[in-house]
PAMARNU-267809 format. One line per field, with one value per residue (C-alpha): x negated, y negated, z negated; residue number from 0. Coordinates in Angstrom, 2 decimals. Example, Ala and Ser with C-alpha at 12.3 -4.5 7.8 and 13.67 -1.06 7.14 Angstrom:
% residues 2
c1	(-12.30  -13.67) .
c2	(4.50  1.06) .
c3	(-7.80  -7.14) .
seq	(0  1) .
***
This chain:
% residues 147
c1	(-191.59  -194.32  -196.80  -195.84  -196.22  -199.56  -200.79  -199.62  -201.43  -204.59  -204.48  -204.11  -206.83  -209.34  -208.48  -209.09  -205.62  -204.33  -201.33  -201.00  -200.38  -201.78  -200.23  -202.65  -204.90  -205.38  -207.18  -209.81  -211.92  -215.40  -217.06  -220.40  -222.61  -223.12  -221.11  -223.01  -222.57  -219.71  -216.36  -212.89  -213.11  -216.65  -217.14  -217.23  -219.50  -220.21  -223.24  -223.33  -219.71  -217.16  -214.36  -212.68  -213.00  -213.12  -209.68  -210.27  -213.00  -212.02  -213.87  -213.51  -215.30  -218.88  -218.57  -216.95  -214.06  -214.08  -211.08  -211.60  -209.06  -210.19  -208.81  -206.41  -208.57  -211.59  -212.11  -214.51  -215.92  -215.84  -219.65  -220.12  -222.20  -221.12  -223.98  -223.96  -226.37  -227.59  -227.15  -228.98  -231.17  -228.45  -227.77  -224.25  -223.26  -221.40  -220.68  -222.36  -220.71  -223.12  -221.10  -221.46  -221.43  -218.35  -215.21  -213.11  -211.77  -210.87  -207.11  -205.49  -205.80  -208.62  -212.02  -215.45  -217.66  -221.22  -222.31  -225.49  -225.54  -227.59  -231.25  -231.70  -234.70  -234.69  -234.58  -237.43  -239.55  -238.93  -239.89  -243.08  -244.09  -243.39  -245.40  -248.40  -248.33  -248.67  -252.20  -253.56  -254.03  -255.62  -253.43  -254.16  -252.79  -256.18  -257.31  -259.92  -263.57  -264.72  -267.66) .
c2	(42.15  43.80  43.13  39.45  39.09  40.89  38.59  35.54  36.73  37.52  34.11  32.34  34.46  33.95  30.25  29.96  28.56  28.47  30.77  31.30  27.61  26.00  28.42  29.42  26.41  23.11  19.85  17.89  14.95  13.53  10.20  10.11  7.11  8.64  11.46  11.32  14.41  15.78  16.14  17.53  21.30  21.47  24.40  24.20  26.83  28.03  30.34  30.78  31.94  29.88  28.83  25.99  23.20  19.44  18.09  14.32  11.68  8.08  4.86  3.52  0.16  1.05  4.74  7.83  9.63  13.29  15.53  19.30  22.11  25.07  28.57  28.85  31.42  29.07  26.99  24.04  22.74  19.02  18.87  20.70  18.96  18.58  18.05  17.67  20.18  20.99  24.45  25.75  24.09  21.86  20.13  21.35  19.80  21.54  20.86  23.01  23.00  23.92  25.15  23.41  24.74  22.91  24.72  21.87  22.64  20.06  20.09  19.93  16.41  15.74  14.26  15.86  13.19  14.38  14.15  14.11  12.58  14.13  13.28  10.62  12.04  9.51  6.64  8.10  8.69  5.14  3.68  5.76  4.68  1.04  1.20  2.69  -0.07  -2.96  -4.29  -5.36  -9.10  -11.34  -13.67  -16.51  -14.38  -13.62  -10.05  -8.61  -8.68  -5.65  -3.59) .
c3	(-187.18  -189.28  -186.50  -186.38  -190.15  -190.02  -187.27  -189.24  -192.36  -190.38  -188.68  -192.03  -193.64  -190.84  -190.62  -194.37  -194.87  -198.42  -198.04  -201.79  -202.43  -205.53  -208.06  -210.73  -210.24  -211.99  -211.26  -213.15  -212.02  -212.49  -211.66  -209.83  -209.03  -205.57  -203.96  -200.66  -198.51  -200.59  -198.82  -199.48  -199.23  -200.67  -203.02  -206.82  -208.44  -211.95  -212.30  -208.51  -208.31  -206.31  -208.69  -206.82  -204.31  -204.01  -203.13  -203.00  -203.16  -203.84  -204.52  -208.06  -208.17  -207.30  -208.18  -206.65  -208.32  -207.28  -207.92  -208.20  -208.01  -210.14  -210.59  -213.51  -215.32  -215.42  -218.55  -218.50  -221.79  -222.64  -222.61  -219.29  -216.61  -212.97  -210.53  -206.76  -205.23  -201.72  -200.23  -197.20  -194.61  -193.23  -196.52  -197.26  -200.58  -203.38  -207.04  -209.67  -213.09  -215.87  -218.86  -222.20  -225.75  -227.00  -228.13  -226.70  -223.23  -220.56  -220.05  -216.58  -215.09  -217.58  -216.87  -216.89  -218.46  -217.77  -214.11  -212.06  -208.58  -205.77  -205.28  -202.57  -200.68  -197.80  -200.31  -202.36  -199.26  -198.05  -201.45  -201.48  -197.97  -198.78  -202.00  -200.16  -197.55  -200.02  -200.22  -203.62  -204.13  -206.74  -208.84  -206.38  -203.50  -201.88  -201.16  -203.55  -202.38  -200.39  -201.68) .
seq	(0  1  2  3  4  5  6  7  8  9  10  11  12  13  14  15  16  17  18  19  20  21  22  23  24  25  26  27  28  29  30  31  32  33  34  35  36  37  38  39  40  41  42  43  44  45  46  47  48  49  50  51  52  53  54  55  56  57  58  59  60  61  62  63  64  65  66  67  68  69  70  71  72  73  74  75  76  77  78  79  80  81  82  83  84  85  86  87  88  89  90  91  92  93  94  95  96  97  98  99  100  101  102  103  104  105  106  107  108  109  110  111  112  113  114  115  116  117  118  119  120  121  122  123  124  125  126  127  128  129  130  131  132  133  134  135  136  137  138  139  140  141  142  143  144  145  146) .
***
């Protein structure tokens, strides 16, 4: 019986199952203009330390509502900033919470107001290439004279 329980615990631990349930955690949410690359299960970090995970991403009009589950001992200030960052070469996304200076703490089910969406590198590169391809023209639409 002890062996079976040990195997069950080991299986859950190696499979990263949440055998402790959600006791000692609470949820907050944040709205991003773009949550590209983020997915449920993505890590939430404060100062490089994992403190929670993304539990849901939903569409709210033209923006993304992201719900986080944080450890119960973590307090997030009202003026903290949540930003979507990229980790590693393969572009794994995670949320970095930069603490604020406020004494007011976000309550469970509250909303983190300050957010920063990820940088859209393919879009920026495309805009740069397109801007370099445009040839200058005179107001009448003709190309300028060549020297």
